[in-house]
N, C-alpha and C positions, 0 to 999 in steps of 0.2 A: 728371390735372387740372392738374398743375404746368406743363404745356406752355403753357396759356393765359396764365399769369403770365409765362413766359419771352418769348413773342412778343407779349404785350400784346393779345391778341385773344380776346374772350369766346367760349368754345366753344358757347354756347347759340344763336348765330345766325351767318348768313353775313355777311361783311364785304366791301363793294365799294368800290373806289377808282378815281377818274377819273385817267387818265394822258393825256399828249399824243397817244399813239398807240392808245388804246383803254381798256379797263377791266381791273382786277385784282380777283380774288375770292379770299377766304380762307375755308375751311370745314374742318370736322373729320369725316372719314369714319370715324374710330375714336376712341373715348374710353372709358377705363376706368382703374381705380386702378393697374393693372399695365402698361398699354400705351396710348399715344395717338399719333394721327397727324394732322398738319395738312397741307392741300394749298393750293398757290398756283396758281390757274388764271388764265392771261393770255388775254384776248379782244382780239386786235389788229384794229383797224379799218383795212382796206387803203386806204380812201379817205383816212383821217386821215394815213397815212404820207406821202402826196404832196401833201397840201393845203398850198398856199403855196410849194411847191418850184418853182423856175424851170425852164423847158423846157431850159435849158442845163446841167442838173444832171449830165448825162453818161449818163443811162439812157434807153432808148426808152420811148415812152408805154405800150406793152403791159407791158414788164418792171416798170414802176413799180407796176402794179396786180396783175400775175400773177407771184408768186414764192413761195418756201417760207417766208418770214418769219412769216406768221400761224400756221404749223403746227409750228414747231420751237422748241427752247429755244436762245436766242441772246442777243445783247447786250440785246435788249428785256427778256428775263427778268431779266438782271442789274440793269437800271434799276428794274424792278418790285421786286426783292428789296431794293434800297437804299431805295426809297420806302416800301414796306409793312413791312419788317422792320428799318428803320434803327436803332431803339433796341436790338433784340436783337443786331444785327450790331456795334453799338458796345459790347456787353458789359454793358448796363445793365438792371436790373430793379428797379422801385420796391419791390416786396413780396417778391421772392425773389432778392436779390442774391447770397447765398451759393450758391444753386443755379446762377445764371448764371456764377459763377466756378468751378463744379465740372465736372470731366471726366466726361462721361456717354457711354453707349453709344447711338449713333445709326445709323439707316439712312435714307439719302436716295436718292430715285429721281428722276432727270432724264429726262423722257420725250422721246424723239425729238430727240436732239442731233445736228446735222450734224458729221461729222469725216472729212475726206478722208485724214487720217493713219492712220485705222484703229484697231483695238483696241489695238495696240501703243503708239500715241501716247497714247491715253486712259489706259492703265496707267502710262505714263511720267510723266504729269502728276499722277495722284492717289496712286499707291502710295507714292512717297517721303514723302507727308504722313501715312502710317500707315493708309490705307484699304485694305480688301479690296474689289476692284473686280470687278464682273460686268458685261460689256458684251454686250448682245444686238443683233446686226445685223439690220436689216430688209430684206426684198426690195424691189426697185423697185416691183413691183406683184404682189400675191399672185395676181391673176388670170392673170398671164403669167410663170410661174416661169422660162421660158427667157430672160427679160431679165436674170436674175441678181440679185445683191444690190446695194443702194444704199449710200450712205455715211451712213446714218442709224442711230443706236443708241439703245437705252434703257439708261441707265447706272445701276447700283445701287451705292451706296457704303456700306460698313459700317465703323465704327471708333469709337474712344474719342476724343472731342473736347469742348471747350467749344462751346456753341452758336454763339458769336460766331465761332469759328474755322471751324466747318463752313460757316456762311453766307458768310464772307469767302472761303474757298477756292473755293466755287461761284461767287460773284460775279466773282472775277478770272478763273477758268479757263473759264467758259462761252464768252465771246467768243474765247478762245484756241483752242478746239476747231476752229472753221472760219475763224479769222483774219478775221472780218468784224464791222464795227460799223456801226450804222445812223446814226451821227453823225460829224461832223468831229472828227479827232484832232489835238490841239495840245499845247503845253507843259503845260497843266493836266492832261492825261492822264498825263504822266510823274509829276506830283505825286500823282495819285490812285493810280497803280500802286504807288509807293513807300510811300504811306501804308497802303494795304490789304495790301501784301505785307510789312509790318514784322514781323520775327520769324521769317519762314519763307522768303521768296523769295530772299534773299541766298545761302542755302545749298542751294537746290533744284537738283538735277542738271540740270534743263531750264530754268534761269533765262534763258538766252539766247533759247531758242525762245519762252518765255513773253513776254519783253519785246518781241521782234520782232513776234509775232503780235498781242499786245494793242495795240501801237501801229501796227498795219496796215503793218508793214515799212517804216516811215519811218526811214531810216538815221540821220538826225541825232537824232531822239528816242530811238531805240534805243541809240545810243552814249551819250547822256546818261544814260539810265536805268541801263545796265550799269556805267558809271563810278561812278555814285552808289551802286549796289548793292555794288560792290567796296569803296567807302569804308565803307558800313554794315557789311559783313562784317568789316572790319578797322579798328575804331575805335582806331587807334594801339596795336595789340597789343603792340608792343615796350615801350612805356611801361607798359602793364598788367602784362606779364610781369615787367618789371624791378621794379615795385612789389611784386608778389607774392613774387618771389625774395628781395627785401630783408626782407619780413615773415617769410618762412619761415626765412631764415638767422638772423634775430634771435631767433626763438622756439624753433625746433626744431633748428637746427644743432648746438648743444652736445652733444646726445645722438646726432647722426648718424642722425636718424630716417629720412631718405630711403634711406640705405643699408640700414637694417633692413627697410624696406618692400620694396625691390627683392629683397633676399635671401629674404624670406618669400614673395613672389609667385613667384620662380623655384622655390623648394622646392615650392610648391603645384602649379605647372605640371608639375614632374617627377613628383609623386605621382599625378597623373591621366594620366600618360604622354602628354602633349600633344606632337604633332609640328608642328602648324600653329597659329599664335597670331595674333590680331588685338588690338592695343592701342587701345582706344577712348578718345579724348581724349589722344592720345599726347604733345601739346605739343611740346617741343623734343627728345624722344627719349631721356629718361633711362632708360627701361626697354628701349628698342629695342637699345641698344648691347650690354648683357649678353646679351640674347636672341640677337643675331647671333654673339656670341663662343662660344656653346654650340652645337656642331654637332648636338646632339640635336633642335634646333628647325629643321625643314626649310624652313618657310615662315614669314616674319614680315611682318605688315602693320601699319602705323601709320596711324590716321585722326584728323584734327583739323579743326575748323571754321575755323581760322586758317591762311591761306596762308603768312603770314610765319613762324609757328611751324614749319610744315612745311619752309620754306626753311632755317630755322636747324637743324632736325633733319638735313636733307640735308647741310648743311655739316659739322655735328659728326660725322656718320657717315662723312664723306669718300666719299659715294656715287659721285661722279664719278671717283674714283680706285680704286674697288674692282675686284678681279679679276672676270672675267665670272661665275665660279661663285658667288662671294659675292654679287655684284649680283643674281643670279637668285633669291636667297633673300629679298630685302627689297623692299618696295613701300610707298610713302607715298601716301595718297589723301586727297582733300579731301571732307569730308562732315559731316553733323550727326547727333547722337544722337537728334534729334527725329523723323526721318523714316525710314520703311522703305527699305532699300537692299539690293538683291540682292547687292551686293559683300560684304556682311557675312556671308553665308550660307556654310556648308560648313566652318567651322573647328572644330578639336578644342577650342580654348579661346579665350575672350575675357577680356581684362583691363581693368578699369576702376579705375584707381588715383587716389584723391583727386579724383574728378570729380563724384559725385552730389550732394555738398553745394553745388555751384555751380548746381544746378537748382531753380527754384521748383516748388511742388507740381504744377501742371498739366503742366509739362515733364517732371517726374519720372515721372508716370503714362505719358506718351507714350514715354519712354525704356524703361520696363519692357516695353512691348509690342514695341518695336523690337528689344530684346536677347533677351528670353525667348520671345516668340511668333514673331517674324519671322526674326531671325538664327539663333536656337536652337542655340547651340554645345553641344557635349557637356559642357563645363564653363565656368563663368563665375566669375571671381575679382574681388571688389569690396572695395576698402578705403575707409575713411572715418574722420575723426577721432572719438575718444571724448571728448565734451564734458566728462565727469566729470573727466578728467585735467587740464583747463585750469587748475585751481587750483594745480597743481604747477609751472606755468611762471612764473618769477619776474618776467619782463618783460611778462606779459600782464595788463592791468587786469581787475579783477573784472567778471564778467558780459559780457565782450567775447569775440567769436568770434576764431578764430586769424587769419582773413583777411577783409578787407573785402568780398570778392566772395562769401563763403559765405552761402547763403540759410538754412542751418540747420546745426547740429552736433548729432548724436544721442548720447544716453546708450547704454550697452550694452543696456539693456532696449528702448529705442526701435528701435535697429538690429535687434535680434533679432526684434521684432514685425514690422517691415517685411519683413525677409528671409524669415521663415517664411511670411508671407502671400503673398509673391511666389512662393516655392517651391511652395506649395499650389496657387495659381492656374494655374501654368504647368507643373506636373508635374516639379519638381526636388526633390532633397534638398539640405539645406544644413548645413554645419558651421561653427563659428566658431573663430577663432584670434586670439590677441592679438599685436600687433606692437610691439616696443620694450620698454624696461624696465617690468616690471609692478609696480604698487604694490598693496599688500595691501588698500587701502581703495577707491581709485578706478580700479584696473585699469591697463591699458596705454594709451599715448597714441594708438595707432591700433588699430582693429578691422578684422578681415577676415572676409568670408563666402565660402566656397567652395561654389558650387552645382554639382551634378552630376545627370545623368539617365541 
């Protein structure tokens, strides 16, 4: 029943909306306390598509009236989603705002989407966003199987998302599937793409293809979009990193806490006999250097969302001057903790050192699935500040977090509750270890969870 509040459509009746190219209808084929489904049906008027279009529009008269647009999910459906579910796509709910802000489990079915790039391209678009993708390809004509398969798919997406994120992903990526739009594309489309792609497009592995196809391969618009996405992805990270380093040095450096963390993480990696390690949120490579120095680690990968941080890590590791044998052991990759990425799979261990506290709750939920369900390393080592210890830092004002970018800092009980819940959901065991000088009352300054399966 909550679904009606989220999309602002009463489940008791069918809702119809007039659009420039036809009608949209919303109805509920399934409704119960445990599971609900809403459908958006688009009825395109073929005559309305060409009404008022000049004869010099570039299409033959027959093609204007006879095409696949009334029967497929395309940019017309994106426009309908924006018009019909605009409030939900904006993340607003008058009576259920907390629910609108919550990450929920969704299944979305896109009926008959054209995609000449095939199933592989469909997966490349949606899997990095955390979805489990099932793409069913349809034959050209069931009555003539010898004609073979067409390029039309029914796409089923399953995943944990906020509703606004689910709708936005579909809104942007539908016209990307077949790189066709029913309207003229100009500078305002760049603004729309950046606005709708905020928070996920800048770090998407296929962002170049998405921008090019969304903008109908207009080179000028695509260059503009990609340049601005690069700026969004890197909002002066050197200044951000410098500020964080200054704060860290002022608060934690007297007890050499980073050295304690690195030592504890290395010990935990040796205890689980890890040979291959990926450091998620590796930053400038503080952990990567000691990992490379230990020949027990045969493969080391660092991943970060900031290109500049990766560049600094490359320089600090002297990667361009490494012997070939050493260079073969290390790799730096650009990526986000928010999206499923096959490059994260197959490692003995993943390390996440002082990272999770930078994630707001919806992103933390996405990260849990990316790491423990999708990447699924044999072991995962996570460290995070112990907020109880903050009272022992003489330079830290009361009730203030250690860094301005921290979304939260957990007590030992809170971290334990989160870690035990994650372990239970994803089939891991977890043990907890203190890092740094341990106080008899407030514990150690940093806490570590070692997850194993």
